[in-house]
C-alpha positions, 0 to 999 in steps of 0.5 A: 500500500502507498503511504499517502501523507498530506500537508497540514495533517501529517507534516507542516512543510515540504522543503528542498534539500541539497544534501541529507543524511543520518548521523549515528551516535554522539561522537559523530554528531558532536564532531559534525556540529563542531565542524559545522559551527566553525563555518557559521558566519552570521547565526547559530541557533540551538534548541533542545530539551537539555544542554550542559555547558561542560560537555566535551564535544571532541575526545581522543584523536578527534580533539587533536589539533582542534582550532578552538576549545572542545568543551561546549560553552567555551567553544561557543564563546570562542566562536563569537570572539573569532567572528565579531558578526556571529550571534548565537541563540540557545533555547532550552526547556525550562525543566520540571522540578522532577529533573532538578537533581539531574540538571546542571544548576545556574546555567543562566548565570554561566551564560550571562557571566562567561560569554559575550553579549552576542551569545544569548541563552533562555529557558523556554517554559511550555505553555501546557501544565506538565508538558515539555519542549522536547525538540532538538535541533541546530541551525547554522546560518539557515543553510545547514541543520541537525535535528533528531533525538540528540541533545548536547548534554552530559553522559550521551557521548558514545561511538558505534562500537559501544566498547565496554569501559571505553575511557572516553565515555565519561561525564564532565566529572570524569565518571564512566557512563553507560553505552548509549545509542543515538540518531540525528538527521542533517540537512543542507538547503531549504529545510534548514531555513524552515527550521530557522523559522521554527526556532524564531517562532519558538524564541518569540513565544518564549522571550517576546523578541522577534529575531531578525537573522542575516543570511550570508550573501551568495558569494560569502556562503559557507559550503558544507560537505556532509562526508567531510563534516562526518569523516564519511560516517554519515549515512546519505539519503539521495532525496531532493526533499524532506517533510517536516512534522511536529507535535505541538500543544499550545492549547486546545485550539492550537495544536498539531499531532502531525507525527502521530497521524503520519505514523498511523498511516505509515504503520497501517500501510506496511506490507513487508517490514517495520523497523523501530528504535525508541526509548519508550513504547507506551503509546496506546494510539500507535499500538492501536494502529499496529494492532489494526494492521496485524489483524487485517484480513488478507494482508501480507505477514510482516516482519517487525523489529523494535530496538529498545532499552532493557529497562527504563532510564531511571527508577522513577521512569520505571515507576511511571511507565513500566506498567503501561509499557508492559500493557502495550508491548505485551498486547502487540507480542500476543497479537502478532503471535496469534495472527502469524506476524514475526515481531521481535523486541530486541535490546543490544549488549555492549561488546563484553555481553554484560549490561545493555546499550541504552537506546535513546534514538527515535527512528521509524522505517516502513518497507524501506520506503518511509524513514522518520528521524526525530525527537518523538518517542512512541509515547502519548506525551510525544504524540500529543502533548510535548513539543516534538519534531520529526523529519520524514523521507519517502522513496515514492517509487525512487529505487535509489532513495529506497536503497538509501533507507534500506542501508540505514535500517541495515546499518542501525540493526547491524550496530546493535547486532555486532554484525555486518550491514550486508547481513541485515540488508535483505528483508526476506528471512530477516527475523529468522537470521536474527533468531538464529544469531541469538540462539547461537550467541553470535550476536549482541542482540537479546530478545525481550519478552513482555507480559500484558498487564492491566495498567494503572490508569491514574499513573498513565493519566499523570505520566503519559497523557494525551490519548486513551488510558488503555488499548481498544479491543478488536471491536473498538479499533474502528472507533479508536481515532474518535475515542482517542481525541475525545479522551485526549480532550478530557485528560487536558481538562482534568490536568487543567483542573488539577493545576488550578486546584494546586495553585489555589491551595498554594 
């Protein structure tokens, strides 16, 4: 089936790209960001869920002969000193008190006292109670942009080997960090200018200041070569355009659930293979779309691979989301078994076979015809409450683009498996090969099993709102869209009432 996406429903802009690619893991992304920022002539825009001033962008051999400091905040300041015409704007989510012990304190003071007046830092509070700004993107002169699941923050650096006890994988305090997997997109061309517009709209909403950004003159435009920026580590896409999609939730009248709508269309159109990387999978809406496809009569049998971490990022997140994730993934596993589809939930161990690599990426591939790289996890928060951003590529019958998407899928799964991408490229018999490797202990992959359990609806409402509290049964799937929107509106009203009551009690 063809994946038909419509502007204003599934994406907000279609934009031309001169180059685009996927960048895997933070070593490659931080290096590409450093090199691209060195070329900035007029403006550098950074929006994120989190930033840390002391992150080392370049490490080991990458830091040798670096022309400027390799630590994040000193690097930004040195850029300003190097180019008097350069302005830098940094926009970070004004985080909830829940994260207070996990965030760097006094960031505003550090930016104000350790940098020049052309380096601007602001916290951005989400207008919705309990919601967060989760978009992560960087724009260089309106010509190049990075967007995806990666923040420039502590404890995220790793390379594709995920070597156990890598001495370079440490936080700013010098403490060792766990293996960590990330994916970021990079685009050159009109798409970068569109993301610059998105940043300016965010800045004006947060600060009340309308930015006027100067683009380099044609004769003075920096040139970007993605292979050079990444030492040929980027996975290129030969597409001439990219679709930009959002979750926004300003109020009930001004919201966009484009990512969710696009994912539902793509998943239900799948005919051969679905590949997912996600930090969490608790979205009952996305699960309902998958259940509809799994139960469809007369359709082809799918191979579905979901790469995710084994266990939550922290104890509080396991408390908040563990039960609903078991509900969602257990129901999908059971239904796939009953309907004859091959579904595997997989985690990846590092090189010594102990522990697991933490999956922080947010990727969806369908039939090697559709690719999404973004900031949105498969949660109801990401689909309907928090601010999110995703970039979509569609092959639309172009075999070159389809081959590029297939190579990205194979490369990602090969990294997790510790195998060669060529072994993962053919779709036919993919899960059989993976199962054989797991059985023979000849891969880093491990299979995860989930038992469906009743959710705690109060915790679901508090921690993963924006959709139905539970999964629809087979008879209810046809009305799932209508029910989801109704329940979403109801949960919004309830959260507002709780917020007003909390404020009145204070």
